[in-house]
C-alpha positions as CSV (number, residue, x, y, z in Angstrom):
1,X,65.9,-251.3,-85.7
2,X,66.8,-248.3,-87.8
3,X,65.0,-247.5,-91.1
4,X,66.6,-249.2,-94.0
5,X,67.5,-247.3,-97.2
6,X,68.0,-248.6,-100.7
7,X,71.7,-247.9,-100.3
8,X,72.0,-249.9,-97.0
9,X,70.1,-252.8,-98.5
10,X,72.4,-252.8,-101.6
11,X,75.5,-252.7,-99.3
12,X,74.2,-255.6,-97.2
13,X,73.4,-257.7,-100.3
14,X,76.9,-257.0,-101.8
15,X,78.5,-258.1,-98.5
16,X,76.4,-261.3,-98.4
17,X,77.4,-262.1,-102.0
18,X,81.1,-261.6,-101.1
19,X,80.7,-263.9,-98.0
20,X,78.9,-266.5,-100.2
21,X,81.9,-266.3,-102.6
22,X,84.3,-267.0,-99.7
23,X,85.3,-263.5,-98.6
24,X,84.7,-263.8,-94.9
25,X,84.8,-260.8,-92.5
26,X,88.3,-259.8,-91.5
27,X,89.5,-259.6,-87.9
28,X,89.5,-255.7,-88.3
29,X,85.9,-255.8,-89.5
30,X,84.9,-258.1,-86.6
31,X,86.8,-256.0,-84.0
32,X,84.9,-252.9,-85.2
33,X,81.5,-254.6,-85.3
34,X,78.9,-254.1,-82.5
35,X,78.5,-257.1,-80.1
36,X,75.2,-258.9,-79.5
37,X,75.0,-260.9,-76.2
38,X,72.1,-262.9,-74.9
39,X,70.8,-263.2,-78.5
40,X,68.2,-265.3,-80.1
41,X,67.2,-265.9,-83.7
42,X,63.7,-264.7,-84.3
43,X,61.5,-265.4,-87.3
44,X,60.0,-262.3,-88.9
45,X,58.0,-264.2,-91.5
46,X,58.4,-265.6,-95.0
47,X,61.4,-267.6,-93.8
48,X,63.3,-264.5,-92.8
49,X,65.0,-264.1,-89.5
50,X,66.4,-261.3,-87.3
51,X,68.4,-261.3,-84.1
52,X,67.2,-260.0,-80.8
53,X,69.8,-259.4,-78.2
54,X,71.7,-257.0,-75.9
55,X,73.8,-254.8,-78.1
56,X,77.0,-252.8,-77.2
57,X,79.3,-250.8,-79.4
58,X,76.6,-250.0,-82.0
59,X,77.2,-246.7,-83.8
60,X,73.6,-245.7,-83.8
61,X,72.0,-247.4,-80.8
62,X,72.5,-247.0,-77.1
63,X,73.6,-250.1,-75.3
64,X,70.6,-252.4,-74.5
65,X,68.1,-254.7,-76.1
66,X,67.6,-254.4,-79.8
67,X,66.2,-256.1,-82.9
68,X,68.5,-256.3,-85.9
69,X,67.5,-256.1,-89.5
70,X,67.1,-259.3,-91.4
71,X,70.0,-261.8,-91.1
72,X,71.6,-262.5,-94.5
73,X,74.5,-264.7,-93.4
74,X,75.3,-266.1,-90.0
75,X,78.1,-268.2,-88.6
76,X,77.4,-268.9,-84.9
77,X,80.4,-271.2,-84.7
78,X,82.8,-268.3,-85.5
79,X,80.4,-265.9,-83.7
80,X,79.3,-263.4,-86.3
81,X,76.3,-262.5,-88.3
82,X,75.8,-260.2,-91.3
83,X,72.4,-258.5,-91.3
84,X,71.0,-256.2,-94.0
85,X,72.4,-253.2,-92.2
86,X,75.7,-254.4,-90.6
87,X,78.0,-257.0,-89.3
88,X,77.6,-258.2,-85.7
89,X,79.9,-260.1,-83.4
90,X,78.0,-262.7,-81.5
91,X,78.7,-263.3,-77.8
92,X,76.8,-265.9,-75.8
93,X,73.3,-266.8,-77.0
94,X,70.4,-266.6,-74.6
95,X,70.1,-269.8,-72.7
96,X,66.5,-271.0,-73.3
97,X,66.8,-274.4,-71.6
98,X,65.0,-274.9,-68.4
99,X,67.2,-276.7,-65.9
100,X,66.0,-280.2,-64.9
101,X,65.2,-280.0,-61.2
102,X,64.8,-283.8,-60.8
């Protein structure tokens, strides 16, 4: 996770407010967003969550496992999440179920 700045925090909060007011990410924004696959939602404390997953297409990180900044808004049905620092497209989540061998 990259160091957050006051400017990036403000940008993320503005985006979250826009989403709350009904302005969802556009197809162009989603197409430009990094992809998280094999992701899980992880609690970081005080009721806040981040995503942990395998990222590709990130402008600052090499492909591989990463931890995002705090999730502000998430729509797993439409497969996207807005964190403090950026928008992510969500591929398949990590399957945590243990198959029943009986």
